[in-house]
FIDOMI-967698 format. One record per residue (C-alpha): x, y, z. Coordinates in Angstrom, 1 decimal. Example, Ala and Ser with C-alpha at 12.3 -4.5 7.8 and 13.67 -1.06 7.14 Angstrom:
<pts>
<pt u="12.3" v="-4.5" w="7.8"/>
<pt u="13.7" v="-1.1" w="7.1"/>
</pts>
This chain:
<pts>
<pt u="0.0" v="0.0" w="0.0"/>
<pt u="1.3" v="3.4" w="-0.9"/>
<pt u="0.3" v="6.8" w="0.6"/>
<pt u="-1.2" v="8.3" w="-2.6"/>
<pt u="-4.5" v="9.8" w="-1.4"/>
<pt u="-7.5" v="8.5" w="-3.3"/>
<pt u="-10.3" v="9.9" w="-1.0"/>
<pt u="-10.2" v="12.8" w="1.3"/>
<pt u="-13.1" v="14.0" w="3.4"/>
<pt u="-13.0" v="17.2" w="5.4"/>
<pt u="-15.5" v="17.7" w="8.3"/>
<pt u="-18.4" v="16.1" w="6.4"/>
<pt u="-21.7" v="15.9" w="8.1"/>
<pt u="-25.0" v="14.3" w="7.0"/>
<pt u="-28.3" v="14.8" w="8.6"/>
<pt u="-31.8" v="13.7" w="7.6"/>
<pt u="-35.1" v="15.4" w="8.6"/>
<pt u="-37.7" v="12.9" w="9.6"/>
<pt u="-40.8" v="14.9" w="10.4"/>
<pt u="-39.9" v="17.2" w="13.3"/>
<pt u="-36.8" v="15.2" w="14.2"/>
<pt u="-33.3" v="15.6" w="12.7"/>
<pt u="-31.1" v="12.5" w="12.5"/>
<pt u="-27.4" v="13.2" w="12.5"/>
<pt u="-25.9" v="10.3" w="10.6"/>
<pt u="-22.4" v="11.8" w="10.3"/>
<pt u="-21.0" v="14.4" w="12.7"/>
<pt u="-17.7" v="15.7" w="11.1"/>
<pt u="-15.7" v="13.0" w="9.4"/>
<pt u="-12.0" v="13.7" w="8.5"/>
<pt u="-10.6" v="10.7" w="6.6"/>
<pt u="-8.1" v="9.8" w="3.9"/>
<pt u="-8.1" v="6.5" w="2.0"/>
<pt u="-5.0" v="5.5" w="0.0"/>
<pt u="-4.4" v="3.9" w="-3.3"/>
<pt u="-4.3" v="0.1" w="-3.1"/>
<pt u="-5.5" v="0.1" w="0.5"/>
<pt u="-7.8" v="-2.5" w="2.0"/>
<pt u="-9.7" v="-0.6" w="4.6"/>
<pt u="-12.4" v="-1.9" w="6.9"/>
<pt u="-14.9" v="0.6" w="8.2"/>
<pt u="-16.3" v="-1.0" w="11.4"/>
<pt u="-19.3" v="0.0" w="13.5"/>
<pt u="-22.6" v="-1.0" w="14.9"/>
<pt u="-25.8" v="-0.6" w="13.0"/>
<pt u="-26.7" v="3.1" w="13.0"/>
<pt u="-23.1" v="4.3" w="13.4"/>
<pt u="-23.0" v="6.0" w="9.9"/>
<pt u="-21.1" v="3.4" w="7.9"/>
<pt u="-23.5" v="3.1" w="5.0"/>
<pt u="-24.0" v="6.8" w="4.9"/>
<pt u="-20.2" v="7.4" w="4.6"/>
<pt u="-19.9" v="4.7" w="2.0"/>
<pt u="-22.7" v="6.2" w="-0.1"/>
<pt u="-21.0" v="9.6" w="0.0"/>
<pt u="-17.7" v="8.2" w="-1.0"/>
<pt u="-19.5" v="6.4" w="-3.9"/>
<pt u="-21.2" v="9.5" w="-5.2"/>
<pt u="-24.7" v="8.0" w="-4.3"/>
<pt u="-25.3" v="10.7" w="-1.7"/>
<pt u="-24.0" v="14.2" w="-0.8"/>
<pt u="-22.9" v="15.5" w="2.6"/>
<pt u="-24.9" v="18.2" w="4.3"/>
<pt u="-21.7" v="20.1" w="4.9"/>
<pt u="-18.0" v="19.6" w="4.4"/>
<pt u="-15.9" v="18.5" w="1.4"/>
<pt u="-15.3" v="15.1" w="-0.2"/>
<pt u="-12.6" v="14.6" w="-2.8"/>
<pt u="-11.9" v="11.7" w="-5.1"/>
<pt u="-8.4" v="12.6" w="-6.4"/>
<pt u="-8.9" v="16.1" w="-7.8"/>
<pt u="-12.7" v="15.8" w="-8.2"/>
<pt u="-14.7" v="17.4" w="-5.4"/>
<pt u="-17.6" v="15.1" w="-5.2"/>
<pt u="-19.4" v="17.4" w="-2.8"/>
<pt u="-19.7" v="20.1" w="-5.5"/>
<pt u="-20.0" v="17.8" w="-8.5"/>
<pt u="-22.8" v="18.0" w="-11.0"/>
<pt u="-25.2" v="15.1" w="-11.5"/>
<pt u="-23.4" v="14.2" w="-14.8"/>
<pt u="-20.0" v="14.3" w="-13.1"/>
<pt u="-21.3" v="12.0" w="-10.3"/>
<pt u="-22.8" v="9.6" w="-12.9"/>
<pt u="-19.5" v="9.5" w="-14.8"/>
<pt u="-17.6" v="9.0" w="-11.6"/>
<pt u="-19.8" v="6.1" w="-10.5"/>
<pt u="-19.8" v="4.5" w="-14.0"/>
<pt u="-16.1" v="4.7" w="-14.6"/>
<pt u="-14.3" v="4.7" w="-11.3"/>
<pt u="-16.3" v="2.9" w="-8.6"/>
<pt u="-17.4" v="-0.7" w="-8.2"/>
<pt u="-20.1" v="-1.4" w="-5.7"/>
<pt u="-20.8" v="-4.7" w="-3.8"/>
<pt u="-23.8" v="-4.8" w="-1.6"/>
<pt u="-25.2" v="-7.3" w="0.9"/>
<pt u="-27.8" v="-8.5" w="-1.6"/>
<pt u="-26.4" v="-9.4" w="-4.9"/>
<pt u="-28.8" v="-7.6" w="-7.3"/>
<pt u="-28.2" v="-10.0" w="-10.1"/>
<pt u="-30.6" v="-10.1" w="-13.0"/>
<pt u="-32.4" v="-13.5" w="-12.7"/>
<pt u="-33.0" v="-14.0" w="-16.4"/>
<pt u="-29.3" v="-13.5" w="-17.3"/>
<pt u="-26.4" v="-15.9" w="-16.9"/>
<pt u="-23.4" v="-15.0" w="-14.7"/>
<pt u="-21.5" v="-14.0" w="-17.8"/>
<pt u="-24.4" v="-11.9" w="-19.2"/>
<pt u="-24.8" v="-10.1" w="-15.8"/>
<pt u="-21.2" v="-9.0" w="-16.1"/>
<pt u="-21.3" v="-8.1" w="-19.8"/>
<pt u="-24.1" v="-5.5" w="-19.3"/>
<pt u="-21.6" v="-3.6" w="-17.1"/>
<pt u="-18.6" v="-3.9" w="-19.4"/>
<pt u="-20.5" v="-2.7" w="-22.4"/>
<pt u="-20.8" v="0.8" w="-20.8"/>
<pt u="-17.3" v="1.0" w="-19.2"/>
<pt u="-14.4" v="2.9" w="-20.7"/>
<pt u="-11.6" v="0.3" w="-20.1"/>
<pt u="-13.3" v="-3.0" w="-19.1"/>
<pt u="-11.7" v="-6.3" w="-18.7"/>
<pt u="-13.1" v="-9.3" w="-20.5"/>
<pt u="-16.1" v="-10.7" w="-18.5"/>
<pt u="-14.6" v="-14.1" w="-18.7"/>
<pt u="-11.4" v="-12.8" w="-16.9"/>
<pt u="-13.5" v="-11.2" w="-14.2"/>
<pt u="-15.2" v="-14.6" w="-13.5"/>
<pt u="-11.8" v="-16.2" w="-13.5"/>
<pt u="-10.5" v="-13.8" w="-10.9"/>
<pt u="-13.3" v="-14.8" w="-8.5"/>
<pt u="-12.9" v="-18.5" w="-9.3"/>
<pt u="-16.1" v="-19.0" w="-11.2"/>
<pt u="-15.0" v="-19.8" w="-14.8"/>
<pt u="-16.9" v="-23.0" w="-14.6"/>
<pt u="-20.2" v="-21.2" w="-13.7"/>
<pt u="-20.3" v="-18.6" w="-16.4"/>
<pt u="-23.4" v="-20.0" w="-18.2"/>
<pt u="-25.3" v="-20.6" w="-15.0"/>
<pt u="-28.3" v="-18.4" w="-14.0"/>
<pt u="-28.4" v="-16.9" w="-10.5"/>
<pt u="-31.0" v="-19.4" w="-9.3"/>
<pt u="-28.5" v="-22.2" w="-10.2"/>
<pt u="-25.8" v="-20.6" w="-7.9"/>
<pt u="-25.3" v="-20.7" w="-4.2"/>
<pt u="-25.5" v="-17.4" w="-2.2"/>
<pt u="-21.7" v="-17.2" w="-2.0"/>
<pt u="-21.4" v="-17.9" w="-5.7"/>
<pt u="-23.9" v="-15.1" w="-6.5"/>
<pt u="-21.9" v="-12.7" w="-4.3"/>
<pt u="-18.7" v="-13.6" w="-6.2"/>
<pt u="-20.5" v="-12.9" w="-9.5"/>
<pt u="-21.5" v="-9.6" w="-8.0"/>
<pt u="-17.9" v="-8.9" w="-7.2"/>
<pt u="-16.8" v="-9.9" w="-10.7"/>
<pt u="-19.4" v="-7.5" w="-12.1"/>
<pt u="-18.1" v="-4.7" w="-9.9"/>
<pt u="-14.5" v="-5.2" w="-10.9"/>
<pt u="-15.1" v="-6.0" w="-14.6"/>
<pt u="-15.1" v="-2.3" w="-15.5"/>
<pt u="-11.6" v="-2.0" w="-13.9"/>
<pt u="-12.6" v="0.5" w="-11.2"/>
<pt u="-9.9" v="2.2" w="-9.1"/>
<pt u="-12.2" v="1.9" w="-6.1"/>
<pt u="-14.3" v="-1.0" w="-4.8"/>
<pt u="-16.9" v="-0.1" w="-2.1"/>
<pt u="-18.5" v="-3.0" w="-0.3"/>
<pt u="-21.5" v="-2.7" w="2.0"/>
<pt u="-21.7" v="-5.7" w="4.4"/>
<pt u="-20.7" v="-8.1" w="1.6"/>
<pt u="-20.8" v="-11.1" w="4.0"/>
<pt u="-23.9" v="-10.0" w="5.9"/>
<pt u="-26.2" v="-12.6" w="4.3"/>
<pt u="-23.7" v="-15.5" w="4.3"/>
<pt u="-22.6" v="-18.2" w="6.7"/>
<pt u="-19.0" v="-18.1" w="8.0"/>
<pt u="-17.5" v="-20.6" w="5.5"/>
<pt u="-19.1" v="-18.9" w="2.5"/>
<pt u="-18.3" v="-15.4" w="3.9"/>
<pt u="-14.6" v="-16.3" w="4.1"/>
<pt u="-14.7" v="-17.4" w="0.5"/>
<pt u="-16.1" v="-14.0" w="-0.5"/>
<pt u="-13.5" v="-12.2" w="1.7"/>
<pt u="-10.7" v="-14.2" w="0.0"/>
<pt u="-12.1" v="-13.1" w="-3.4"/>
<pt u="-12.0" v="-9.4" w="-2.2"/>
<pt u="-8.4" v="-10.0" w="-1.0"/>
<pt u="-7.3" v="-11.4" w="-4.4"/>
<pt u="-8.9" v="-8.4" w="-6.2"/>
<pt u="-7.1" v="-6.0" w="-3.9"/>
<pt u="-3.7" v="-7.7" w="-4.2"/>
<pt u="-3.8" v="-8.5" w="-7.9"/>
<pt u="-5.5" v="-5.4" w="-9.3"/>
<pt u="-4.4" v="-2.9" w="-6.7"/>
<pt u="-8.0" v="-1.7" w="-6.3"/>
<pt u="-8.6" v="0.5" w="-3.3"/>
<pt u="-11.1" v="-1.4" w="-1.3"/>
<pt u="-13.3" v="-0.3" w="1.5"/>
<pt u="-15.5" v="-2.8" w="3.3"/>
<pt u="-18.1" v="-1.7" w="5.8"/>
<pt u="-19.1" v="-4.2" w="8.4"/>
<pt u="-20.3" v="-4.7" w="11.9"/>
<pt u="-18.2" v="-7.9" w="12.1"/>
<pt u="-15.1" v="-7.0" w="14.1"/>
<pt u="-13.3" v="-10.3" w="13.0"/>
<pt u="-13.0" v="-9.0" w="9.4"/>
<pt u="-10.9" v="-6.1" w="10.6"/>
<pt u="-7.9" v="-8.4" w="11.0"/>
<pt u="-7.4" v="-8.7" w="7.3"/>
<pt u="-7.3" v="-5.0" w="6.6"/>
<pt u="-4.4" v="-2.6" w="6.2"/>
<pt u="-6.3" v="-0.1" w="8.4"/>
<pt u="-9.5" v="-0.2" w="10.5"/>
<pt u="-11.7" v="2.9" w="10.8"/>
<pt u="-13.9" v="2.7" w="13.8"/>
<pt u="-17.2" v="4.6" w="13.5"/>
<pt u="-19.4" v="5.3" w="16.5"/>
<pt u="-22.5" v="7.6" w="16.5"/>
<pt u="-21.4" v="9.3" w="13.2"/>
<pt u="-17.9" v="10.0" w="14.3"/>
<pt u="-14.5" v="8.3" w="13.8"/>
<pt u="-13.6" v="7.0" w="17.3"/>
<pt u="-10.3" v="5.4" w="16.3"/>
<pt u="-8.1" v="4.4" w="13.3"/>
<pt u="-6.0" v="1.4" w="13.7"/>
<pt u="-3.2" v="0.2" w="11.4"/>
<pt u="-2.6" v="-3.5" w="11.3"/>
<pt u="1.1" v="-4.3" w="11.4"/>
<pt u="0.4" v="-7.8" w="10.4"/>
<pt u="-2.6" v="-8.8" w="8.3"/>
<pt u="-4.4" v="-12.1" w="8.7"/>
<pt u="-5.5" v="-14.0" w="5.6"/>
<pt u="-9.3" v="-14.5" w="5.4"/>
<pt u="-9.1" v="-18.3" w="5.9"/>
<pt u="-7.6" v="-17.6" w="9.4"/>
<pt u="-10.5" v="-15.5" w="10.5"/>
<pt u="-13.2" v="-16.8" w="12.8"/>
<pt u="-16.4" v="-15.3" w="14.0"/>
</pts>
């Protein structure tokens, strides 16, 4: 991991109005994420993890403060700039796989590569996640872990510089979850993709370069792991 800054946030806040009540999801976040880093953003439900990830991914805007992706200020970007940013620079992996049931694994990936600027071959993306032998299977013919790995292949097939993962193992058992984490680790190491994984599962933090602890919309601690543990050594 080098120290080239990919993301920088400066005092970002995010609040939502719910009737007469104001919910403060983020309360002043200062954070840098680096090129090639595998970062885990750890916190309980309601700590602001998903809100932060959505802002980094250009899916939401902060109420105040600045967010930069390299030289692009996301917090001041136009709708077109945000669309281009999401399309060409960011891969998303969510807890639920969002695959199109009527398309094969290969076809689910191809619909993304057709609109990307510098995509990899869909077959190569499936090879990276260890599913070359499942490319012609439909989602209903795949296990939950296999579907999540297809979702990861879809996210990386456009060759994004950033991979943002929202509870990617949340719907999986431990054995399947570890397989998915191994896939994310391979992508990070072989492609150099800056990877941020949000989770409430503290065990996952041992495989990260850095762990960002979120509590009540604020960063409570940032921990650097001197030694990273491989996913198959994790237990929870």
